[in-house]
Backbone as CSV, one residue per row, in Angstrom:
resi,resn,N_x,N_y,N_z,CA_x,CA_y,CA_z,C_x,C_y,C_z
1,UNK,2.574,-3.405,14.344,2.012,-2.281,14.087,1.940,-1.998,12.653
2,UNK,0.940,-1.995,12.269,1.159,-1.526,10.833,0.396,0.166,10.459
3,UNK,1.391,0.580,9.831,0.859,2.601,9.587,0.335,2.169,7.901
4,UNK,-0.681,2.878,7.708,-0.751,3.530,6.272,-1.184,4.780,5.999
5,UNK,-0.234,5.033,5.000,-0.272,6.701,4.926,-0.484,6.977,3.470
6,UNK,-1.794,7.644,3.286,-2.488,8.189,2.193,-1.754,9.573,1.533
7,UNK,-1.701,9.508,0.165,-0.828,10.674,-0.401,-2.129,10.648,-2.202
8,UNK,-1.793,11.879,-2.553,-2.437,12.377,-3.826,-3.543,12.884,-3.781
9,UNK,-4.267,13.202,-2.289,-5.310,13.923,-2.486,-5.028,15.553,-3.303
10,UNK,-6.042,16.348,-3.182,-5.899,17.875,-4.039,-6.998,18.306,-4.170
11,UNK,-6.962,19.147,-4.896,-8.337,20.002,-5.755,-8.433,19.806,-7.139
12,UNK,-9.089,19.415,-7.993,-9.105,18.835,-9.089,-10.927,19.774,-9.454
13,UNK,-10.887,19.955,-10.931,-12.419,20.373,-11.661,-12.938,19.153,-11.606
14,UNK,-14.354,19.221,-11.647,-15.030,18.482,-12.386,-14.658,17.706,-13.899
15,UNK,-14.653,16.621,-13.958,-13.915,15.752,-14.965,-12.577,15.367,-14.799
16,UNK,-12.130,15.818,-13.943,-10.997,15.572,-13.994,-10.247,14.214,-12.761
17,UNK,-9.066,14.301,-13.227,-8.556,12.549,-12.306,-7.488,13.133,-11.414
18,UNK,-7.624,12.394,-10.457,-6.484,12.025,-9.305,-6.209,10.387,-9.022
19,UNK,-4.872,10.294,-8.752,-4.641,8.902,-8.424,-4.090,8.964,-6.666
20,UNK,-4.822,8.146,-6.386,-4.522,7.894,-4.679,-3.607,7.426,-4.243
21,UNK,-2.748,7.238,-3.494,-1.590,5.777,-2.865,-2.217,5.680,-1.372
22,UNK,-1.737,4.430,-1.096,-1.816,4.161,0.414,-0.777,3.153,0.543
23,UNK,0.471,3.796,1.362,1.559,2.734,1.510,1.643,2.423,2.908
24,UNK,1.678,1.377,2.707,1.962,0.428,4.100,3.358,0.242,5.058
25,UNK,3.650,0.742,6.359,4.586,0.138,6.730,4.887,-0.218,8.169
26,UNK,5.686,-0.674,8.584,5.697,-1.378,9.797,5.816,-2.943,9.832
27,UNK,5.587,-3.909,10.858,5.885,-5.283,10.962,5.122,-5.948,9.124
28,UNK,5.725,-7.043,9.286,5.311,-8.173,7.729,4.099,-7.429,7.829
29,UNK,3.443,-7.025,6.478,2.371,-6.678,6.098,2.031,-7.655,4.760
30,UNK,0.889,-8.292,5.455,0.187,-9.553,4.590,-1.240,-9.519,5.091
31,UNK,-2.380,-8.273,4.294,-3.444,-8.411,4.667,-3.973,-9.061,3.964
32,UNK,-5.329,-9.285,4.104,-6.318,-10.353,3.124,-7.218,-9.420,2.306
33,UNK,-7.205,-8.153,2.580,-8.010,-6.923,1.819,-7.321,-5.749,2.058
34,UNK,-7.732,-4.741,1.065,-7.151,-3.189,1.383,-7.838,-2.890,0.806
35,UNK,-8.784,-1.946,1.119,-9.647,-0.887,0.996,-9.759,0.640,0.735
36,UNK,-10.632,1.396,0.378,-10.720,2.824,0.252,-12.146,2.969,0.932
37,UNK,-11.720,3.892,1.788,-13.207,4.712,2.121,-13.372,5.922,2.030
38,UNK,-14.265,6.708,2.214,-14.523,8.219,1.729,-15.831,8.676,2.845
39,UNK,-15.551,10.207,3.885,-16.283,10.638,4.570,-16.464,11.959,3.839
40,UNK,-17.673,12.307,3.421,-17.658,13.936,3.293,-18.346,14.673,4.281
41,UNK,-18.060,15.848,4.438,-18.516,16.751,5.608,-20.424,16.408,6.151
42,UNK,-20.372,16.185,7.194,-21.540,16.058,7.572,-22.394,14.666,7.499
43,UNK,-21.570,13.462,6.542,-22.012,12.385,5.977,-20.783,11.186,6.933
44,UNK,-21.696,9.734,7.133,-20.980,9.120,7.609,-20.152,8.515,6.500
45,UNK,-19.031,7.865,7.157,-17.942,7.330,6.230,-18.825,5.864,5.272
46,UNK,-18.438,6.114,3.995,-18.963,5.183,3.116,-17.618,4.547,2.455
47,UNK,-18.182,3.112,1.967,-17.220,2.255,1.267,-17.169,2.408,-0.173
48,UNK,-15.954,2.841,-0.934,-15.555,3.046,-2.182,-15.345,1.815,-3.023
49,UNK,-14.061,1.146,-2.520,-13.304,0.028,-3.274,-12.558,-0.919,-2.335
50,UNK,-12.545,-2.319,-2.726,-11.628,-3.149,-2.124,-11.299,-3.979,-3.130
51,UNK,-9.517,-4.676,-2.548,-9.071,-5.236,-3.661,-8.515,-6.590,-2.684
52,UNK,-8.211,-7.910,-2.669,-7.595,-9.227,-2.413,-6.471,-8.730,-2.226
53,UNK,-5.618,-8.815,-1.413,-3.961,-8.671,-1.566,-3.243,-9.718,-2.436
54,UNK,-4.181,-11.012,-2.312,-3.303,-12.150,-2.528,-3.759,-12.389,-4.474
55,UNK,-5.033,-12.426,-4.681,-5.810,-12.143,-6.059,-6.002,-11.309,-6.706
56,UNK,-6.138,-10.036,-6.217,-6.346,-9.045,-6.609,-7.993,-8.713,-7.205
57,UNK,-8.739,-9.603,-6.464,-10.088,-9.448,-6.870,-10.769,-7.931,-6.337
58,UNK,-11.688,-7.566,-6.973,-11.893,-6.229,-6.864,-13.173,-5.870,-6.677
59,UNK,-14.195,-5.083,-5.847,-15.310,-4.592,-5.772,-15.535,-3.207,-5.465
60,UNK,-16.732,-3.355,-6.235,-16.802,-1.335,-6.169,-17.800,-0.868,-5.335
61,UNK,-18.025,-0.049,-4.985,-19.615,0.851,-4.721,-20.346,0.976,-6.105
62,UNK,-21.458,1.058,-5.931,-21.795,1.233,-7.506,-21.725,2.721,-7.705
63,UNK,-21.367,3.831,-6.833,-21.568,4.862,-7.297,-20.031,5.352,-7.904
64,UNK,-19.512,4.625,-7.763,-17.781,4.859,-8.475,-17.596,3.994,-9.308
65,UNK,-18.297,2.633,-9.984,-18.080,1.556,-11.334,-17.967,2.583,-12.237
66,UNK,-17.125,1.852,-12.912,-16.630,3.067,-13.918,-15.929,3.826,-14.141
67,UNK,-15.743,4.354,-12.826,-14.811,5.611,-13.066,-13.672,5.709,-12.199
68,UNK,-13.615,4.670,-11.041,-12.350,4.572,-10.133,-12.050,3.124,-10.702
69,UNK,-10.517,3.127,-10.268,-10.015,1.778,-10.660,-9.145,1.454,-9.085
70,UNK,-9.363,0.299,-8.430,-8.188,0.005,-7.193,-7.515,-0.688,-7.953
71,UNK,-6.231,-0.713,-7.456,-4.827,-1.547,-7.832,-3.656,-1.763,-6.929
72,UNK,-2.658,-2.581,-7.111,-2.032,-2.635,-5.845,-0.962,-2.693,-6.308
73,UNK,0.493,-2.825,-5.610,1.723,-3.171,-5.945,2.143,-4.126,-4.790
74,UNK,2.125,-5.138,-4.771,2.388,-5.977,-3.462,4.022,-6.036,-3.184
75,UNK,4.802,-5.653,-4.177,6.217,-5.275,-3.798,6.523,-3.926,-3.226
76,UNK,5.266,-2.721,-3.317,5.800,-1.324,-2.804,4.731,-1.905,-1.575
77,UNK,4.024,-2.491,-1.147,3.305,-2.586,-0.033,2.183,-1.207,-0.577
78,UNK,1.774,-1.220,-1.776,0.969,0.174,-1.803,-0.296,-0.045,-2.604
79,UNK,-1.174,0.258,-2.459,-2.757,0.167,-3.305,-2.796,1.408,-3.738
80,UNK,-3.496,1.608,-4.637,-3.891,2.531,-5.408,-5.567,2.959,-5.670
81,UNK,-5.624,4.025,-5.914,-7.314,4.548,-6.429,-7.147,5.274,-7.415
82,UNK,-7.496,4.509,-8.825,-7.733,5.992,-9.700,-8.847,6.451,-9.993
83,UNK,-8.896,7.652,-9.895,-9.997,8.202,-9.980,-10.542,9.475,-11.122
84,UNK,-11.497,9.012,-11.856,-11.557,9.784,-13.235,-13.168,9.934,-13.108
85,UNK,-13.271,10.956,-14.290,-14.365,11.739,-14.294,-14.996,12.367,-13.033
86,UNK,-13.897,12.737,-12.257,-14.643,13.234,-10.908,-15.817,14.357,-10.957
87,UNK,-16.609,14.207,-9.921,-17.756,14.984,-9.701,-17.660,15.533,-8.080
88,UNK,-18.392,16.773,-8.002,-18.229,17.699,-6.959,-18.906,16.729,-5.795
89,UNK,-19.752,15.916,-6.179,-19.969,14.914,-4.687,-18.841,13.642,-4.327
90,UNK,-17.893,14.140,-5.139,-16.943,12.902,-4.767,-15.991,13.672,-4.078
91,UNK,-16.216,14.927,-3.692,-15.244,15.747,-2.593,-15.459,14.610,-1.128
92,UNK,-14.627,14.379,-0.885,-14.393,13.645,0.312,-13.440,14.077,1.169
93,UNK,-12.745,13.543,2.584,-11.621,12.569,2.630,-11.711,11.088,2.746
94,UNK,-10.782,10.814,1.424,-10.467,8.892,1.402,-9.313,9.012,2.184
95,UNK,-9.799,7.821,2.709,-8.891,6.894,3.600,-8.542,5.402,3.123
96,UNK,-7.667,4.847,3.475,-7.233,3.559,3.344,-7.464,2.483,4.622
97,UNK,-7.646,1.348,4.293,-7.907,0.328,5.555,-7.224,-0.551,4.990
98,UNK,-6.695,-1.594,5.958,-6.521,-2.929,5.496,-7.401,-3.773,6.612
99,UNK,-7.897,-5.203,6.070,-8.141,-6.154,6.895,-7.444,-7.329,6.913
100,UNK,-7.609,-8.355,7.990,-6.952,-9.468,7.674,-8.043,-11.048,7.397
101,UNK,-9.247,-10.242,6.919,-10.232,-11.272,6.630,-11.252,-11.612,7.804
102,UNK,-11.194,-10.901,9.174,-11.741,-11.186,9.996,-13.208,-10.485,9.923
103,UNK,-13.498,-10.148,8.888,-14.628,-9.059,9.112,-14.790,-7.822,9.179
104,UNK,-13.560,-7.028,9.886,-13.494,-5.956,10.285,-12.152,-5.469,9.840
105,UNK,-11.698,-4.213,9.543,-10.787,-3.462,9.168,-10.143,-3.353,10.445
106,UNK,-8.659,-3.443,9.953,-8.199,-3.339,11.689,-7.070,-1.932,11.366
107,UNK,-6.713,-1.737,10.395,-5.731,-0.614,10.422,-6.131,0.483,9.363
108,UNK,-6.294,1.863,9.698,-6.503,2.952,9.115,-5.366,3.545,8.629
109,UNK,-5.383,4.499,7.754,-4.776,5.303,7.184,-5.781,7.204,7.944
110,UNK,-4.802,8.141,8.110,-5.203,9.011,8.674,-6.092,10.124,7.441
111,UNK,-6.281,9.669,6.253,-6.956,10.149,5.055,-6.271,11.336,4.256
112,UNK,-6.897,11.570,3.191,-6.406,12.533,2.374,-7.931,13.267,1.789
113,UNK,-7.593,14.787,1.309,-8.661,15.245,1.227,-8.493,15.417,-0.341
114,UNK,-9.922,15.215,-1.034,-9.810,15.057,-2.106,-11.305,16.123,-1.948
115,UNK,-10.693,17.175,-3.473,-11.904,18.442,-3.299,-12.318,18.781,-4.662
116,UNK,-13.638,18.366,-5.356,-13.551,18.494,-6.760,-14.554,19.635,-6.989
117,UNK,-14.194,20.672,-7.707,-14.840,21.559,-8.081,-15.413,21.817,-9.238
118,UNK,-16.779,22.740,-9.103,-17.249,22.779,-10.842,-16.631,23.523,-11.557
């Protein structure tokens, strides 16, 4: 079993930055892809960004391109989400997930709250 634990959320003013971390623990961790998702109140969960664990190939949702950066540290079993130029509409619970490459996300973290104020 793999456990994913997010950290780094908080309250920030519009235009500010936060860096989220997601650390995996448990049995040997070797995913194909790691991703970040978010869910705002009253809305469905949406994809934010993903990165392949081996090659570091990234993919972003259009609404975060140029503002957010996903990265990883394989030695630490950790994936990061650097969020810059935050907007109030970025307010959500951010969760990380891992995929074995089967087309589905196998493990999920509990999420960390990000709140962006005006």
